[in-house]
N, C-alpha and C positions, 0 to 999 in steps of 0.2 A: 282223215283231218284234211279240211282244205288249206290251201295256201294262205289264204288271210288269216285263218286262226293261228296258224303256225308262226305267222310274222307277230302276231299280238302276243302270242306268249312269249316269244323271243325277246321282244321289247319290254315285256313286264320283267323277266330276268335280269336285262340290262339294266333296267331302271333300278330295282332292288340292289343290285350289285353297286350301283354308282350311289345309292343312298348309303349303303353300308359304307363305302369309300369316305364319303364326305362326314360320316358320324366318326369313323376310326380318326380322321385327321383333325377333327375340330377339337379332340381333347389335347392335341399337342401342337395347337396352333394358337396365336393371339388373335384378337378381334382384326386387326389389320392385315391377316394372312401370313405373318411372320412365324415361323416356328419357335414352339418354346421348349426346349429341351432341357432334360434333366442337369443341372449343376450341382456337382458333387462339392461340399465343402472339405478341403483338405488342408491340413497344417504340418508345420515342421517347427522343432522347438530348439532354443538355445537358452544359454543363460548370461550373466554378464561377463564382460570383458574382466580379465585378471586385473585384480588390485593386489596391492602390496600386503602381504599378510604374514603373520608370524609362522616361522616353520613349526609345524606339528599343530598349527590350528585346525578346528575339527570341522569347519565348514567346507566341506569338500567339493562344492560345486559353484566355485568361481568361475569356471572356465565351462562347466557342461552340467547338465541335470544328471543325477544319479541314475543309472541303469536299474530298471525295475519299478522306479518310481511313478506316481501317477499324478496326472493334471486333470482337474476339473474344468470342463468347459460349459459355457452356458449361452443358449443361442436364443435370441427373441426377433420376431419379425416386425414390420414396421407398425403393425397394430399392437404391439407389446404381447404378442401371444408366443408361449414357451413353443418352439417347433418339435419338442422331442413328444409331445401330448397327440400328435398325429403321425409322426416318422418313427421307424418304418410303417409301424401299424399304430392305429390309436390305441391310446393307453394312458397310464398316470404320468405324471411329470417325472423327468429321469435325466440325471447329470450325463452330458456326454464325456466319459473317462477314456483319457489316453495315457497308454503305458510306454514308457521310455524303454525302447528294446536293444540299444546298444551306444556306442560311444559316439560322440559329436564328430562331424567331418571337419574338415581344414576351415571352414566356414564358421562353424561353431553350431550347425543344424545337428541335432539329435533326431536318429528316427524314431517315430511314433506308429503305435498301432492302437485303433479302437477296441476297447474290450467291453464296452458296456452294451452295445448295440449290435445287431448283426449286418447292417448297412449304414454306410455313411450319411453324415446329414445332407439334405438338399437344399438348395435356395428354394424358399417358399414361392408358390404360385396362388393368384387369387381365384384359382378355379372356374369352372365354365368358361374356358378358352379365354379368360381375361388377362392372360400373361403374368409377369413377374410382379410381386410386391416390390415396393421401393427399395428396402434396404433389409439387411440383418444387422442386429448388434450383438455383439460377442465381448465376453466377460470371462477370464480365465483366472483360476486359483491353483497354488502350489504350495504346500502338499494338497492333493485333493480331501476333502472332508466327506467321508460318506454317508454322513447323517445330514448333508444339505442337498436340497433339490432345487431346480429352477425357479419353484415358487416360492422358495424361501425369502422372507423379507431381508432378515439380517441374523448373524450368529456371533458369537465370541470366540475369538482366538487367543490362546493364552499360551505365552512362552514358559517352557518347562521350570518348574521351580527348583529342580536339580540339574545344573548344567556342567557336570563334573564329569559326564560321559560324553564321548563324540556322537553318539546316537541321538542324546537328548538336545545337543547344541544344533545338529543337523535339523531336527525336528522343531526348532524354535525360530528357524528363518524362514518367513511368510514371504511369499512372492504372489503379487495380485497384479494383474494388469489393469489399465485404464479401460474404460469402456470403448470399444472401437466400433464404426460403422461402416458397412460394406454393401455396394450396389450390385447388381447380379453380373456386370462385365467385369469388377473387379474380383470377384467369386470365381471366374473361370481361370484364374491362375491361383497356386498355392498362396494362403494368406500368411502373411507376418503380423503377428500380434504381440506387443511389447509387453514384457513381464517386468516388474520393479520389485526389488527388496523395499519390503515396507517396517522393517525393522532397522534399529541402531546395532552395530557389533563393537563391542568394547574388550578391550585387552588390557589388563592390569601388570604392570610390572613392579616389583618391590626392590628396592635398592638401598645396600647399608650406607649410612651415611659416612662419609669421608672422615677420618680421624677417630672413629668410634671403635669399641672393641667388637662389633657386631661384623660377621661375615655372610657370604651367601648362604652358609649352611643354617644361619639363624631366620633366613627369610621364609615367611609362610608359603606353603603351595595350595591350601586352601583358604577360601575366605566367604564370608555371607555379605550379599549386596542388599542393602537396606532403604526403605522409604522410596521405592520405585514402583511404578504400575508393570502388572503382567500381562495385561488384557487389552485387546484393541477391538472393536466393532466392525466387522466386515458386512458392507450393505450390497445387497443384489441389485441388479437394475429391474427386476420385475416391478416391484412397489414402490420404487424411488425414481427421480428424475435421471440420478446416474448413480452407478455403482462405484464404490469407494472402501477406503480404510481410515478408521478415526485416529487420533493419537490416543496415548495411554489412558485407560479409564479402570474403573472399578476401585479394588482395593488396595493399598499399598503393602509390600513387603515390610517385615517388621522383625524384631528380636526373635519373636515367637514364632515367626512364619517368613524365614528369609528366603532368597534367592542364594542357592548354594553354587559357588563356582571355582574355577581352579586357575593356575598359572599355566597349566599344560594346553588350554584352550582359550579362545576368545569366549563371549557370551553375548546374548542378545536381548535387547529390551525394546519396548517400543517407543516412539518417538514421544518425547517429554521434557518438562525444563523443571529443574532444580535450582532452588534458591541457594545462595552462600551460606555457608554454615550448616548446611542439611548433612547429617551423619549418611555417608553412603556406603563405605566398607568398614566391616568389622572383622579382625583376625588376630591371631595369636603370633608371638615372637618366639622362635624356638630356642630352647635352652642349650648350652654348650655341654653336650653330654660326656664329652672328652676333652678336657683342657688342662694346661699347664698352671693357667690362671687360678689363683686362689685369692677369695672364694669363687668358685664356678658361677657364671651366669645362669641363673635359675628360669629364664624365660618369664615373658610377659603376656597374660592372658588378658583379651577384652581390648585391645589396642583398636583406634579407630582413624579413617580418613574422612574429613568433611569436605564438601564442596567448597573451593576457592573463592575467594571475592570476585564478585560480577556473575556468580552463577555459572550454570551450564545449560545449553539446550541440546539435547540427543535428537538428531534429525535422522528421518528414515532415510536409508541407503547411504549414510556415512558410517565411517568406523573410527574408533576413538581410542587414543593411548591414554591412559591414566598412570601417571609414575609417581610412586609413593616412596619418599625418603625417610628412612627407617633408623630411630635413634632411641636409645632406652630412656633419654631424660624427656621424651613426649610420649603421653599417651594419646593424644589426638594428634597424628602425622601430618606434617606439610607435604606439599606435592602438586601436581598440576594436571589438567585434564585438556588435551590438545588433540585435534585431527591428525591422523597418522602422519610420522615423519619417515622419510625415505632418504637415506644417505645423507642426513644433516639439513636437507632442504624441506623446509615447511610445504606440506601440499594441503589442499584441502579437496581430497579425492571423492567425489560421488560415484556412486554405484552406475555404471553405463546401462542404460535400459535394453533389456533383452529381447529376443525376437522368439515367439512362439508359432 
């Protein structure tokens, strides 16, 4: 083989190698030549800051999300495409689900582990060497609803009709973030996404009227909550301008289908307004089963508490104290509904936004 032909073959090999190098690099570079690196989206989670709560109240995640609970995260790109349909491989719309794997740290961050996919989500690119898309939109829901996908338009969340157990109370406290938008630079760091309580928390205290023959033993421990909504509509961002949660909607509770609650726990209801005079609570006053008084008090069934003058608006993220002054002379009991009090000082405490 002569020298000229050897040089030609060598140049051809070098040329092919150069071409392969260009092709390999072009999939990782934007049009201006700057590298387009993979940016994985990572999250940390925490709940609201501590609020004044009753001892024994069942909502145990005032300070941290429960270990082993799951958060549903919905991620859309700037073209409103659900990124789960192409990551990590092309497939159906699938919620990014993160499991709380341990206790929160001193800053309130709970460790999370992705359980729904084999790889973390990545910031979307335009493809063909075009660089990053302008932003991602992120929306998160706790507790995760396994029936909901990113392509879902909306769904109904209902507080439990039986909130006499701690588990049912916990499951009735819905936390949903506002929709948040991030560009590629912001996504190079761990994201903080705010979660907010979307229910109102209510605690009921029954107190015997001073001077009456009633004592704490006569006070009810269980009661029914009437004429309140149990449902809200959760709208996902895919088919709406923005995601969010409605006020209470649907069918109100009734004597035939009440919300059951107890004095050992608070209970949760959707945000809603009740007019003055609306029957809110129905309960029984206990009998004096062992008493020196003759005749013994036999108890009263079907006592009610109505909303006081001026009505009441239950606001998402607020907690309310209902005090019922119980007297045998009145079947409809007087009382008050106020934001939670702390040490005699009236406060208007709103849940602090949490960080996901």
